[in-house]
C-alpha positions in Angstrom: 0.0 0.0 0.0 0.9 3.6 -0.5 0.3 5.8 2.6 0.7 9.5 1.9 -1.6 11.2 4.4 -0.9 12.1 8.0 -2.7 9.8 10.4 -2.6 6.5 12.2 -3.0 3.2 10.2 -3.3 -0.4 11.1 -1.9 -2.5 8.3 -1.3 -6.2 7.6 2.0 -6.7 5.7 2.6 -10.1 4.0 6.0 -11.8 4.1 7.9 -10.4 1.2 9.8 -13.7 0.6 6.7 -15.9 0.3 4.1 -13.5 -1.1 2.7 -14.8 -4.4 0.3 -12.2 -5.5 2.4 -9.0 -5.1 -0.2 -7.3 -2.9 0.4 -6.1 0.6 4.0 -7.1 0.7 5.5 -3.5 0.8 4.4 -0.3 2.4 5.5 3.0 0.7 5.4 6.3 2.7 6.5 9.2 0.5 8.2 12.3 1.9 5.2 14.4 1.1 1.6 13.5 0.5 1.7 14.8 -3.1 5.1 13.2 -4.0 3.7 10.6 -6.5 1.0 12.8 -8.0 3.1 13.2 -11.1 2.8 9.5 -11.9 6.4 8.4 -11.3 8.3 7.0 -8.3 11.4 9.3 -8.8 11.1 10.7 -5.4 12.1 10.2 -1.7 10.2 7.7 0.4 10.3 5.0 3.1 9.7 1.4 2.0 8.7 -1.1 4.7 8.7 -4.9 4.2 8.3 -8.0 6.4 11.3 -10.2 6.1 11.2 -14.0 6.8 14.2 -16.3 6.2 12.3 -18.5 3.8 11.1 -18.6 0.3 13.0 -16.0 -1.7 15.7 -15.8 0.9 16.2 -19.6 1.7 19.2 -19.7 -0.7 21.1 -17.2 1.5 20.8 -19.1 4.8 24.3 -20.6 4.4 25.9 -17.2 3.7 28.2 -15.7 6.3 26.2 -12.5 6.6 22.5 -13.0 7.0 19.5 -12.2 9.1 18.4 -15.4 10.6 15.1 -14.3 12.2 12.0 -12.6 10.9 11.5 -8.8 11.3 10.4 -5.6 9.7 12.9 -4.0 7.4 12.8 -0.2 6.8 14.5 1.3 3.8 15.0 5.0 3.0 14.9 5.4 -0.8 16.0 8.7 -2.5 15.2 7.9 -6.2 15.2 11.5 -7.4 16.7 11.9 -10.8 19.9 14.0 -11.4 19.4 17.4 -13.0 21.6 16.5 -15.9 21.7 12.7 -16.1 24.3 11.1 -18.3 25.0 7.5 -19.2 26.5 6.8 -15.8 24.5 9.0 -13.4 20.8 8.9 -13.5 20.1 9.5 -9.8 21.0 12.4 -7.5 22.1 9.9 -4.9 24.2 6.7 -5.1 25.4 4.1 -2.7 29.1 5.1 -2.9 29.4 7.1 0.3 28.0 6.8 3.8 25.3 9.4 3.7 22.4 10.5 1.3 22.2 7.0 -0.2 20.0 5.9 -3.1 18.8 3.1 -0.9 19.7 2.8 2.7 18.5 0.7 5.7 17.1 2.6 8.6 18.6 0.6 11.4 16.2 -0.4 14.2 19.1 -0.3 16.7 20.0 3.2 15.5 23.8 2.6 16.0 24.7 3.6 12.4 26.8 0.5 11.9 25.9 -0.2 8.2 27.5 2.7 6.3 30.9 1.6 7.5 30.2 -2.1 7.3 29.0 -4.3 4.5 26.9 -6.6 6.7 23.5 -6.3 8.3 22.9 -7.7 11.7 19.7 -9.0 13.3 19.5 -5.8 15.5 19.2 -3.7 12.3 15.7 -4.9 11.7 12.6 -4.4 13.9 11.7 -7.8 15.5 9.3 -6.6 18.2 8.0 -3.4 19.9 8.3 -0.2 17.9 10.5 2.5 16.5 10.3 6.2 16.2 12.0 7.3 12.9 12.1 11.0 13.8 15.8 10.8 14.6 16.4 10.0 10.9 16.2 12.8 8.3 14.9 13.1 4.8 17.7 14.1 2.3 15.5 17.0 1.2 15.3 18.2 4.8 13.2 17.6 7.9 12.7 14.6 10.2 11.1 11.4 9.1 8.1 11.7 11.4 6.9 8.1 11.3 6.5 5.6 14.1 6.0 1.9 13.6 4.7 -0.5 16.2 4.6 -4.3 15.7 1.1 -5.4 16.9 1.4 -9.2 16.4 3.8 -11.9 17.4 6.1 -12.9 14.6 8.2 -16.0 13.8 10.3 -17.2 11.0 7.3 -18.9 9.4 4.8 -16.1 9.9 2.9 -15.3 6.7 2.2 -11.7 7.8 2.7 -9.1 10.5 0.3 -6.5 11.9 1.7 -3.0 12.2 0.4 0.3 13.6 1.9 3.3 11.6 1.7 6.8 12.7 2.6 9.5 10.2 2.8 13.0 11.6 
């Protein structure tokens, strides 16, 4: 679902790795309520998915760096196009540095370990409780005024998770 208006929402999010119909497997929260009114996704937004270590991700379970337990993954995406794109640079942001990334993980533990490290740890995803994202900033300015609370118990074989989202 796309949630662009301020308010509180209860949503069911299907496991991204086992979802077969492509519905309700990702939540998109744009920086502003009219961000996608132009008909394209070349903007800045939050993308939330429910990760389970099965299905799509089963093949990675023997990898050295992996997340072993289910949880909510929160990405910050800044897909704005460059003012003068060329054959190598289409986007304003890239993933070369440590800040203002094209796609970055908003760490649930908020210890900022990923930009200097290539691995994700279990504490980087939300496995229970809630998170206030207001300590994170939009690249275009301002705090990300979103809170996420996990309302249901989750396990590695859960098919979905219930969330309460508050967008201020």
